PyMOL CGO cylinders between C-alpha atoms (Angstrom):
from pymol import cmd
from pymol.cgo import CYLINDER

trace = [
    CYLINDER, -20.19, -3.83, 30.65, -21.69, -0.44, 30.13, 0.3, 1, 1, 1, 1, 1, 1,
    CYLINDER, -21.69, -0.44, 30.13, -22.45, 0.56, 26.56, 0.3, 1, 1, 1, 1, 1, 1,
    CYLINDER, -22.45, 0.56, 26.56, -21.93, -2.90, 25.05, 0.3, 1, 1, 1, 1, 1, 1,
    CYLINDER, -21.93, -2.90, 25.05, -25.58, -3.93, 24.97, 0.3, 1, 1, 1, 1, 1, 1,
    CYLINDER, -25.58, -3.93, 24.97, -28.23, -1.89, 23.24, 0.3, 1, 1, 1, 1, 1, 1,
    CYLINDER, -28.23, -1.89, 23.24, -31.50, -1.63, 25.12, 0.3, 1, 1, 1, 1, 1, 1,
    CYLINDER, -31.50, -1.63, 25.12, -33.75, -2.29, 22.13, 0.3, 1, 1, 1, 1, 1, 1,
    CYLINDER, -33.75, -2.29, 22.13, -32.04, -5.59, 21.21, 0.3, 1, 1, 1, 1, 1, 1,
    CYLINDER, -32.04, -5.59, 21.21, -33.30, -8.98, 22.28, 0.3, 1, 1, 1, 1, 1, 1,
    CYLINDER, -33.30, -8.98, 22.28, -30.96, -11.31, 24.12, 0.3, 1, 1, 1, 1, 1, 1,
    CYLINDER, -30.96, -11.31, 24.12, -30.15, -14.28, 21.87, 0.3, 1, 1, 1, 1, 1, 1,
    CYLINDER, -30.15, -14.28, 21.87, -30.63, -17.85, 23.07, 0.3, 1, 1, 1, 1, 1, 1,
    CYLINDER, -30.63, -17.85, 23.07, -27.71, -19.42, 21.24, 0.3, 1, 1, 1, 1, 1, 1,
    CYLINDER, -27.71, -19.42, 21.24, -24.38, -19.26, 23.03, 0.3, 1, 1, 1, 1, 1, 1,
    CYLINDER, -24.38, -19.26, 23.03, -22.36, -18.26, 19.96, 0.3, 1, 1, 1, 1, 1, 1,
    CYLINDER, -22.36, -18.26, 19.96, -24.87, -15.51, 19.15, 0.3, 1, 1, 1, 1, 1, 1,
    CYLINDER, -24.87, -15.51, 19.15, -24.53, -14.14, 22.71, 0.3, 1, 1, 1, 1, 1, 1,
    CYLINDER, -24.53, -14.14, 22.71, -20.76, -14.12, 22.31, 0.3, 1, 1, 1, 1, 1, 1,
    CYLINDER, -20.76, -14.12, 22.31, -20.98, -12.36, 18.93, 0.3, 1, 1, 1, 1, 1, 1,
    CYLINDER, -20.98, -12.36, 18.93, -23.27, -9.75, 20.45, 0.3, 1, 1, 1, 1, 1, 1,
    CYLINDER, -23.27, -9.75, 20.45, -20.78, -8.99, 23.22, 0.3, 1, 1, 1, 1, 1, 1,
    CYLINDER, -20.78, -8.99, 23.22, -17.79, -8.97, 20.85, 0.3, 1, 1, 1, 1, 1, 1,
    CYLINDER, -17.79, -8.97, 20.85, -19.49, -6.79, 18.26, 0.3, 1, 1, 1, 1, 1, 1,
    CYLINDER, -19.49, -6.79, 18.26, -20.51, -4.36, 21.00, 0.3, 1, 1, 1, 1, 1, 1,
    CYLINDER, -20.51, -4.36, 21.00, -16.91, -4.10, 22.20, 0.3, 1, 1, 1, 1, 1, 1,
    CYLINDER, -16.91, -4.10, 22.20, -15.68, -3.68, 18.63, 0.3, 1, 1, 1, 1, 1, 1,
    CYLINDER, -15.68, -3.68, 18.63, -18.28, -0.97, 17.97, 0.3, 1, 1, 1, 1, 1, 1,
    CYLINDER, -18.28, -0.97, 17.97, -17.08, 1.02, 20.98, 0.3, 1, 1, 1, 1, 1, 1,
    CYLINDER, -17.08, 1.02, 20.98, -13.43, 0.55, 20.03, 0.3, 1, 1, 1, 1, 1, 1,
    CYLINDER, -13.43, 0.55, 20.03, -14.05, 1.54, 16.40, 0.3, 1, 1, 1, 1, 1, 1,
    CYLINDER, -14.05, 1.54, 16.40, -16.04, 4.60, 17.43, 0.3, 1, 1, 1, 1, 1, 1,
    CYLINDER, -16.04, 4.60, 17.43, -13.20, 5.71, 19.69, 0.3, 1, 1, 1, 1, 1, 1,
    CYLINDER, -13.20, 5.71, 19.69, -10.57, 5.18, 16.98, 0.3, 1, 1, 1, 1, 1, 1,
    CYLINDER, -10.57, 5.18, 16.98, -12.58, 7.06, 14.35, 0.3, 1, 1, 1, 1, 1, 1,
    CYLINDER, -12.58, 7.06, 14.35, -13.14, 9.96, 16.76, 0.3, 1, 1, 1, 1, 1, 1,
    CYLINDER, -13.14, 9.96, 16.76, -9.40, 10.10, 17.48, 0.3, 1, 1, 1, 1, 1, 1,
    CYLINDER, -9.40, 10.10, 17.48, -8.66, 10.22, 13.76, 0.3, 1, 1, 1, 1, 1, 1,
    CYLINDER, -8.66, 10.22, 13.76, -11.28, 12.91, 13.08, 0.3, 1, 1, 1, 1, 1, 1,
    CYLINDER, -11.28, 12.91, 13.08, -9.85, 15.08, 15.88, 0.3, 1, 1, 1, 1, 1, 1,
    CYLINDER, -9.85, 15.08, 15.88, -6.30, 14.68, 14.58, 0.3, 1, 1, 1, 1, 1, 1,
    CYLINDER, -6.30, 14.68, 14.58, -7.34, 15.55, 11.01, 0.3, 1, 1, 1, 1, 1, 1,
    CYLINDER, -7.34, 15.55, 11.01, -9.16, 18.66, 12.22, 0.3, 1, 1, 1, 1, 1, 1,
    CYLINDER, -9.16, 18.66, 12.22, -6.02, 19.66, 14.09, 0.3, 1, 1, 1, 1, 1, 1,
    CYLINDER, -6.02, 19.66, 14.09, -3.92, 19.53, 10.92, 0.3, 1, 1, 1, 1, 1, 1,
    CYLINDER, -3.92, 19.53, 10.92, -6.53, 21.46, 8.94, 0.3, 1, 1, 1, 1, 1, 1,
    CYLINDER, -6.53, 21.46, 8.94, -6.71, 24.16, 11.63, 0.3, 1, 1, 1, 1, 1, 1,
    CYLINDER, -6.71, 24.16, 11.63, -2.93, 24.60, 11.76, 0.3, 1, 1, 1, 1, 1, 1,
    CYLINDER, -2.93, 24.60, 11.76, -1.53, 27.79, 10.24, 0.3, 1, 1, 1, 1, 1, 1,
    CYLINDER, -1.53, 27.79, 10.24, 2.16, 27.09, 10.89, 0.3, 1, 1, 1, 1, 1, 1,
    CYLINDER, 2.16, 27.09, 10.89, 4.02, 25.03, 8.28, 0.3, 1, 1, 1, 1, 1, 1,
    CYLINDER, 4.02, 25.03, 8.28, 6.31, 23.41, 10.85, 0.3, 1, 1, 1, 1, 1, 1,
    CYLINDER, 6.31, 23.41, 10.85, 3.42, 22.37, 13.11, 0.3, 1, 1, 1, 1, 1, 1,
    CYLINDER, 3.42, 22.37, 13.11, 1.46, 21.10, 10.12, 0.3, 1, 1, 1, 1, 1, 1,
    CYLINDER, 1.46, 21.10, 10.12, 4.34, 18.84, 9.02, 0.3, 1, 1, 1, 1, 1, 1,
    CYLINDER, 4.34, 18.84, 9.02, 4.74, 17.39, 12.54, 0.3, 1, 1, 1, 1, 1, 1,
    CYLINDER, 4.74, 17.39, 12.54, 1.03, 16.78, 12.97, 0.3, 1, 1, 1, 1, 1, 1,
    CYLINDER, 1.03, 16.78, 12.97, 0.71, 15.43, 9.44, 0.3, 1, 1, 1, 1, 1, 1,
    CYLINDER, 0.71, 15.43, 9.44, 3.27, 12.71, 10.18, 0.3, 1, 1, 1, 1, 1, 1,
    CYLINDER, 3.27, 12.71, 10.18, 1.27, 11.41, 13.15, 0.3, 1, 1, 1, 1, 1, 1,
    CYLINDER, 1.27, 11.41, 13.15, -2.07, 11.70, 11.34, 0.3, 1, 1, 1, 1, 1, 1,
    CYLINDER, -2.07, 11.70, 11.34, -0.75, 9.74, 8.35, 0.3, 1, 1, 1, 1, 1, 1,
    CYLINDER, -0.75, 9.74, 8.35, 0.26, 6.95, 10.74, 0.3, 1, 1, 1, 1, 1, 1,
    CYLINDER, 0.26, 6.95, 10.74, -3.23, 6.86, 12.25, 0.3, 1, 1, 1, 1, 1, 1,
    CYLINDER, -3.23, 6.86, 12.25, -4.88, 6.89, 8.83, 0.3, 1, 1, 1, 1, 1, 1,
    CYLINDER, -4.88, 6.89, 8.83, -2.66, 4.15, 7.42, 0.3, 1, 1, 1, 1, 1, 1,
    CYLINDER, -2.66, 4.15, 7.42, -3.34, 1.93, 10.42, 0.3, 1, 1, 1, 1, 1, 1,
    CYLINDER, -3.34, 1.93, 10.42, -7.09, 2.55, 10.05, 0.3, 1, 1, 1, 1, 1, 1,
    CYLINDER, -7.09, 2.55, 10.05, -6.92, 1.61, 6.36, 0.3, 1, 1, 1, 1, 1, 1,
    CYLINDER, -6.92, 1.61, 6.36, -4.96, -1.55, 7.14, 0.3, 1, 1, 1, 1, 1, 1,
    CYLINDER, -4.96, -1.55, 7.14, -7.55, -2.61, 9.71, 0.3, 1, 1, 1, 1, 1, 1,
    CYLINDER, -7.55, -2.61, 9.71, -10.37, -1.59, 7.29, 0.3, 1, 1, 1, 1, 1, 1,
    CYLINDER, -10.37, -1.59, 7.29, -11.70, 0.81, 9.91, 0.3, 1, 1, 1, 1, 1, 1,
    CYLINDER, -11.70, 0.81, 9.91, -11.85, 3.43, 7.14, 0.3, 1, 1, 1, 1, 1, 1,
    CYLINDER, -11.85, 3.43, 7.14, -11.94, 2.62, 3.43, 0.3, 1, 1, 1, 1, 1, 1,
    CYLINDER, -11.94, 2.62, 3.43, -8.43, 2.81, 1.92, 0.3, 1, 1, 1, 1, 1, 1,
    CYLINDER, -8.43, 2.81, 1.92, -9.59, 5.11, -0.89, 0.3, 1, 1, 1, 1, 1, 1,
    CYLINDER, -9.59, 5.11, -0.89, -10.98, 7.56, 1.64, 0.3, 1, 1, 1, 1, 1, 1,
    CYLINDER, -10.98, 7.56, 1.64, -7.71, 7.42, 3.58, 0.3, 1, 1, 1, 1, 1, 1,
    CYLINDER, -7.71, 7.42, 3.58, -5.79, 8.18, 0.38, 0.3, 1, 1, 1, 1, 1, 1,
    CYLINDER, -5.79, 8.18, 0.38, -8.08, 11.13, -0.37, 0.3, 1, 1, 1, 1, 1, 1,
    CYLINDER, -8.08, 11.13, -0.37, -7.77, 12.61, 3.13, 0.3, 1, 1, 1, 1, 1, 1,
    CYLINDER, -7.77, 12.61, 3.13, -3.98, 12.16, 3.14, 0.3, 1, 1, 1, 1, 1, 1,
    CYLINDER, -3.98, 12.16, 3.14, -3.77, 13.92, -0.22, 0.3, 1, 1, 1, 1, 1, 1,
    CYLINDER, -3.77, 13.92, -0.22, -5.91, 16.81, 1.02, 0.3, 1, 1, 1, 1, 1, 1,
    CYLINDER, -5.91, 16.81, 1.02, -3.85, 17.20, 4.18, 0.3, 1, 1, 1, 1, 1, 1,
    CYLINDER, -3.85, 17.20, 4.18, -0.56, 17.12, 2.27, 0.3, 1, 1, 1, 1, 1, 1,
    CYLINDER, -0.56, 17.12, 2.27, -1.90, 19.75, -0.11, 0.3, 1, 1, 1, 1, 1, 1,
    CYLINDER, -1.90, 19.75, -0.11, -2.86, 21.91, 2.88, 0.3, 1, 1, 1, 1, 1, 1,
    CYLINDER, -2.86, 21.91, 2.88, 0.60, 21.50, 4.43, 0.3, 1, 1, 1, 1, 1, 1,
    CYLINDER, 0.60, 21.50, 4.43, 2.27, 22.44, 1.12, 0.3, 1, 1, 1, 1, 1, 1,
    CYLINDER, 2.27, 22.44, 1.12, 0.10, 25.55, 0.82, 0.3, 1, 1, 1, 1, 1, 1,
    CYLINDER, 0.10, 25.55, 0.82, 1.38, 26.74, 4.20, 0.3, 1, 1, 1, 1, 1, 1,
    CYLINDER, 1.38, 26.74, 4.20, 5.02, 26.52, 3.13, 0.3, 1, 1, 1, 1, 1, 1,
    CYLINDER, 5.02, 26.52, 3.13, 4.58, 28.54, -0.07, 0.3, 1, 1, 1, 1, 1, 1,
]
cmd.load_cgo(trace, "trace")
């Protein structure tokens, strides 16, 4: 699997350690992808100038953020802070 193993790491001898190395590599790639998806979505909401578009995008971003907090991909307090900032931005567009 490409990208799962880091070149500077040693290959472990113990079977369970080998398995953990593979699984943690897969998880690292998955987590990186999820965080990138969230960052892109958040930037999209912040860049929006239309109130209607902001509300639609905000709904989907809140879903992504809540799921990330549930899975502990992002700290729940950070998720709460980002959601609050995005909602404040969306409200500022309507007024």
